DRENMITI-141068 format. One line per 3 residues: their letters; for each residue x, y, z of N, C-alpha, C. Coordinates in steps of 0.02 Angstrom, whole numbers. Layout:
N
A) X/Y/Z/X/Y/Z/X/Y/Z | ...
REM end
This chain:
170
MKT) -1200/1353/-2846/-1124/1340/-2868/-1091/1315/-2798 | -1063/1251/-2806/-1023/1225/-2752/-953/1242/-2755 | -913/1264/-2694/-842/1270/-2692/-813/1224/-2653
DAF) -750/1217/-2668/-714/1173/-2628/-690/1208/-2571 | -695/1186/-2512/-669/1212/-2452/-637/1173/-2415 | -576/1193/-2383/-529/1150/-2346/-522/1172/-2267
IGL) -543/1151/-2220/-552/1163/-2158/-502/1121/-2117 | -464/1152/-2083/-426/1128/-2013/-452/1121/-1952 | -447/1065/-1926/-477/1053/-1855/-417/1047/-1807
GSN) -425/1058/-1745/-381/1060/-1700/-419/1056/-1624 | -391/1021/-1582/-402/1009/-1512/-350/984/-1469 | -360/1011/-1411/-297/987/-1350/-336/979/-1291
LEN) -408/973/-1279/-436/969/-1223/-507/914/-1232 | -516/883/-1184/-572/837/-1165/-581/800/-1226 | -524/748/-1228/-523/690/-1278/-527/724/-1348
PAA) -460/755/-1369/-458/790/-1433/-483/747/-1509 | -457/680/-1492/-478/646/-1555/-560/638/-1561 | -580/641/-1518/-649/623/-1514/-689/685/-1523
QLA) -662/745/-1499/-700/819/-1522/-675/819/-1596 | -628/802/-1613/-611/805/-1697/-669/766/-1742 | -684/704/-1714/-728/663/-1755/-791/682/-1738
RAV) -800/708/-1691/-882/736/-1692/-894/799/-1735 | -839/834/-1738/-837/904/-1765/-843/870/-1845 | -803/825/-1867/-816/808/-1938/-875/781/-1953
AEL) -908/757/-1907/-990/748/-1931/-1028/797/-1927 | -1018/839/-1891/-1057/908/-1890/-1033/954/-1939 | -982/951/-1986/-956/975/-2031/-999/954/-2091
ASM) -1021/887/-2091/-1039/852/-2152/-1120/857/-2153 | -1139/880/-2087/-1211/899/-2086/-1239/962/-2098 | -1182/1002/-2117/-1201/1082/-2128/-1244/1090/-2196
PGT) -1293/1129/-2193/-1331/1130/-2263/-1295/1166/-2317 | -1316/1124/-2374/-1288/1133/-2443/-1208/1111/-2442 | -1192/1075/-2393/-1118/1052/-2388/-1133/966/-2407
VLV) -1064/953/-2430/-1041/880/-2442/-972/869/-2409 | -962/807/-2373/-909/790/-2344/-859/747/-2412 | -803/793/-2438/-780/742/-2489/-730/699/-2466
AQS) -693/735/-2416/-634/686/-2386/-616/705/-2310 | -589/651/-2277/-555/678/-2209/-488/655/-2205 | -455/690/-2179/-386/678/-2170/-363/637/-2112
PFY) -311/593/-2098/-296/557/-2039/-289/616/-1983 | -286/591/-1911/-270/654/-1874/-196/642/-1837 | -163/696/-1829/-114/696/-1814/-91/740/-1748
ASR) -41/717/-1707/-22/748/-1638/35/796/-1648 | 36/848/-1608/103/897/-1624/101/934/-1560 | 158/961/-1550/179/1006/-1500/128/1064/-1511
PVG) 109/1105/-1455/73/1174/-1468/126/1220/-1503 | 85/1276/-1534/121/1315/-1565/99/1380/-1502 | 146/1413/-1504/137/1469/-1446/144/1447/-1371
PQD) 111/1452/-1318/123/1430/-1249/127/1361/-1241 | 195/1339/-1221/209/1267/-1203/178/1235/-1145 | 136/1275/-1103/116/1244/-1051/42/1231/-1053
QPD) 29/1185/-1105/-40/1152/-1117/-18/1091/-1163 | -66/1046/-1167/-63/975/-1190/-49/982/-1267 | -17/934/-1297/2/926/-1364/-80/931/-1397
FVN) -72/945/-1476/-136/951/-1503/-152/897/-1549 | -202/887/-1563/-230/842/-1607/-270/879/-1675 | -233/862/-1732/-258/915/-1795/-280/860/-1850
GAV) -316/884/-1887/-325/863/-1958/-366/914/-2003 | -386/886/-2059/-424/927/-2108/-483/888/-2138 | -529/928/-2166/-583/901/-2211/-583/938/-2273
WLS) -600/908/-2318/-627/938/-2390/-697/947/-2394 | -718/994/-2405/-794/991/-2414/-821/1036/-2468 | -865/1010/-2512/-895/1046/-2561/-950/1077/-2543
TEL) -959/1146/-2540/-1018/1184/-2513/-1046/1241/-2558 | -1108/1246/-2560/-1145/1307/-2574/-1136/1366/-2528 | -1110/1364/-2468/-1109/1414/-2427/-1062/1473/-2445
APH) -1075/1535/-2434/-1020/1586/-2445/-974/1579/-2396 | -911/1607/-2400/-859/1611/-2353/-887/1631/-2282 | -908/1688/-2278/-940/1715/-2221/-985/1676/-2169
TLL) -1023/1642/-2223/-1076/1615/-2191/-1045/1539/-2165 | -1004/1504/-2201/-959/1452/-2186/-928/1460/-2121 | -906/1523/-2113/-866/1537/-2051/-914/1539/-1992
DHL) -974/1564/-2001/-1022/1573/-1951/-1034/1493/-1927 | -1046/1456/-1977/-1065/1383/-1949/-999/1361/-1915 | -921/1371/-1945/-875/1342/-1902/-878/1364/-1826
QKI) -888/1439/-1822/-885/1457/-1749/-943/1434/-1718 | -1012/1416/-1750/-1067/1388/-1707/-1047/1321/-1695 | -1003/1274/-1728/-985/1209/-1706/-941/1221/-1652
EQL) -891/1270/-1651/-842/1275/-1600/-890/1276/-1533 | -944/1328/-1539/-974/1344/-1474/-1013/1282/-1452 | -1032/1234/-1493/-1069/1176/-1465/-1017/1144/-1437
HDR) -949/1142/-1454/-885/1109/-1397/-869/1151/-1356 | -903/1186/-1336/-882/1227/-1266/-822/1269/-1279 | -805/1299/-1346/-740/1333/-1366/-745/1396/-1316
KRL) -688/1405/-1285/-665/1467/-1247/-609/1510/-1271 | -612/1569/-1282/-548/1607/-1317/-527/1640/-1257 | -478/1611/-1208/-455/1639/-1150/-388/1663/-1157
RHW) -332/1628/-1216/-279/1654/-1221/-261/1644/-1290 | -222/1682/-1323/-193/1679/-1399/-156/1607/-1391 | -168/1581/-1439/-152/1507/-1461/-151/1459/-1395
GPR) -199/1457/-1353/-198/1431/-1299/-239/1365/-1304 | -249/1325/-1260/-279/1269/-1252/-357/1274/-1277 | -390/1222/-1310/-461/1234/-1338/-485/1157/-1339
TLD) -549/1156/-1338/-584/1098/-1351/-596/1087/-1425 | -607/1149/-1473/-609/1141/-1536/-588/1193/-1568 | -554/1195/-1628/-540/1248/-1670/-538/1229/-1739
LDL) -590/1275/-1774/-608/1252/-1850/-572/1316/-1886 | -547/1299/-1933/-510/1368/-1973/-526/1341/-2039 | -557/1405/-2087/-560/1403/-2149/-494/1416/-2185
LIF) -465/1348/-2211/-393/1358/-2243/-393/1388/-2307 | -430/1358/-2354/-444/1380/-2428/-501/1375/-2444 | -525/1425/-2490/-600/1415/-2513/-602/1430/-2581
GAQ) -594/1379/-2615/-586/1384/-2690/-529/1413/-2717 | -531/1469/-2764/-476/1494/-2789/-482/1568/-2762 | -528/1573/-2712/-528/1659/-2693/-478/1664/-2625
TLD) -451/1728/-2629/-422/1756/-2584/-464/1821/-2547 | -458/1813/-2474/-517/1861/-2435/-468/1889/-2388 | -472/1949/-2373/-448/1976/-2317/-479/2036/-2277
DER) -516/2019/-2238/-564/2081/-2194/-555/2064/-2129 | -600/2110/-2096/-593/2101/-2018/-618/2035/-1989 | -647/1995/-2020/-670/1922/-1998/-636/1874/-2021
LTV) -612/1880/-2097/-586/1807/-2105/-532/1834/-2164 | -467/1793/-2161/-416/1791/-2209/-408/1725/-2232 | -415/1726/-2298/-410/1654/-2339/-374/1672/-2395
PHP) -321/1628/-2412/-298/1566/-2388/-276/1580/-2296 | -280/1537/-2255/-264/1559/-2181/-194/1577/-2179 | -182/1642/-2162/-106/1668/-2153/-50/1617/-2121
ELP) -60/1587/-2089/-22/1544/-2049/-4/1476/-2083 | -45/1459/-2125/-39/1401/-2156/30/1383/-2184 | 66/1419/-2218/140/1390/-2235/188/1378/-2180
NRD) 167/1394/-2107/199/1380/-2053/186/1326/-2004 | 128/1293/-2030/98/1237/-1991/104/1172/-2019 | 143/1134/-2007/147/1049/-2036/86/1011/-2010
FVL) 58/1039/-1966/5/995/-1933/-67/1029/-1992 | -46/1081/-2026/-111/1085/-2057/-96/1066/-2142 | -26/1073/-2158/7/1056/-2227/-2/984/-2234
QPL) 20/941/-2193/14/876/-2198/-56/839/-2210 | -113/865/-2170/-171/837/-2179/-208/865/-2251 | -181/922/-2268/-198/946/-2348/-175/912/-2388
LDL) -119/888/-2371/-86/851/-2443/-113/776/-2432 | -138/741/-2367/-164/691/-2358/-239/680/-2408 | -277/742/-2411/-331/753/-2439/-314/759/-2506
NPD) -273/797/-2531/-253/793/-2609/-177/824/-2622 | -144/788/-2637/-79/787/-2647/-47/843/-2700 | -102/864/-2740/-90/912/-2790/-114/981/-2773
ITL) -138/983/-2718/-160/1051/-2697/-116/1109/-2694 | -154/1156/-2717/-114/1231/-2733/-153/1284/-2695 | -121/1333/-2665/-151/1387/-2651/-181/1434/-2695
PNG) -228/1483/-2703/-249/1517/-2750/-195/1551/-2787 | -130/1559/-2754/-83/1602/-2798/-43/1570/-2841 | -66/1489/-2837/-25/1439/-2881/29/1401/-2832
SPV) 40/1430/-2776/95/1375/-2748/71/1322/-2708 | 118/1267/-2739/99/1201/-2714/110/1195/-2648 | 51/1161/-2611/56/1149/-2538/113/1097/-2527
AQL) 132/1051/-2569/193/1012/-2560/239/1048/-2556 | 257/1105/-2589/320/1144/-2586/334/1172/-2524 | 265/1204/-2500/274/1234/-2428/279/1192/-2377
RQR) 257/1125/-2373/266/1079/-2332/357/1054/-2326 | 383/1056/-2377/457/1044/-2374/490/1101/-2340 | 465/1155/-2334/497/1209/-2317/478/1231/-2247
CPD) 427/1184/-2215/398/1198/-2153/434/1196/-2085 | 432/1234/-2043/461/1201/-1983/432/1141/-1944 | 467/1096/-1926/449/1035/-1894/429/1049/-1835
NHL) 358/1020/-1817/322/1031/-1755/305/964/-1724 | 347/909/-1742/350/842/-1713/281/807/-1720 | 273/816/-1780/204/785/-1809/193/710/-1810
RKL) 159/686/-1760/149/617/-1772/80/583/-1785 | 74/538/-1842/14/518/-1871/-23/481/-1812 | -81/483/-1791/-121/445/-1739/-157/390/-1784
PPV) -183/333/-1739/-221/283/-1766/-289/305/-1779 | -324/281/-1828/-401/297/-1830/-436/291/-1775 | -486/335/-1768/-530/338/-1706/-585/300/-1714
ARD) -582/259/-1662/-644/213/-1659/-715/239/-1652 | -757/230/-1690/-834/275/-1682/-876/241/-1630 | -889/281/-1592/-937/247/-1533/-1009/228/-1561
PAS) -1020/165/-1567/-1089/155/-1599/-1142/194/-1565 | -1137/200/-1498/-1195/233/-1460/-1201/310/-1468 | -1144/334/-1511/-1145/414/-1518/-1186/428/-1569
PW) -1223/483/-1580/-1266/503/-1633/-1209/523/-1684 | -1155/541/-1665/-1096/569/-1717/-1068/504/-1731
REM end
């Protein structure tokens, strides 16, 4: 059985838009998974420490046969392929992949909380989700569009599409 999963993507190091574009291709190639849609990318101020570059964020909609924790394992493996280092909470990173929504499921354990707990406070997550599906709701029935209206402003700026490098395998 396939489940709709929504993944948030973020980067602020080493050509962030290219990092995200490569990650989208890697997500689409996961086993038992189909890329349904990809949002535009957005730039925004960092959350947390301000002594770092602005972030580029986006989201993808996947249809997957993977279980939530298996999907999380794949997300973390992709982060490692991008040389992700966890040096400071909310600090700079080459790639951050967050499982935002997994079907109608809610999970809360030591490894994974779904829906993502910070989702209502992040316009750079909510707007890409709305770009993917303007009618999307959380498992509790809360419309993402209403959350977006109440969300703090993080100076979100839509970026032009990333040109694919024809020499790249991604």
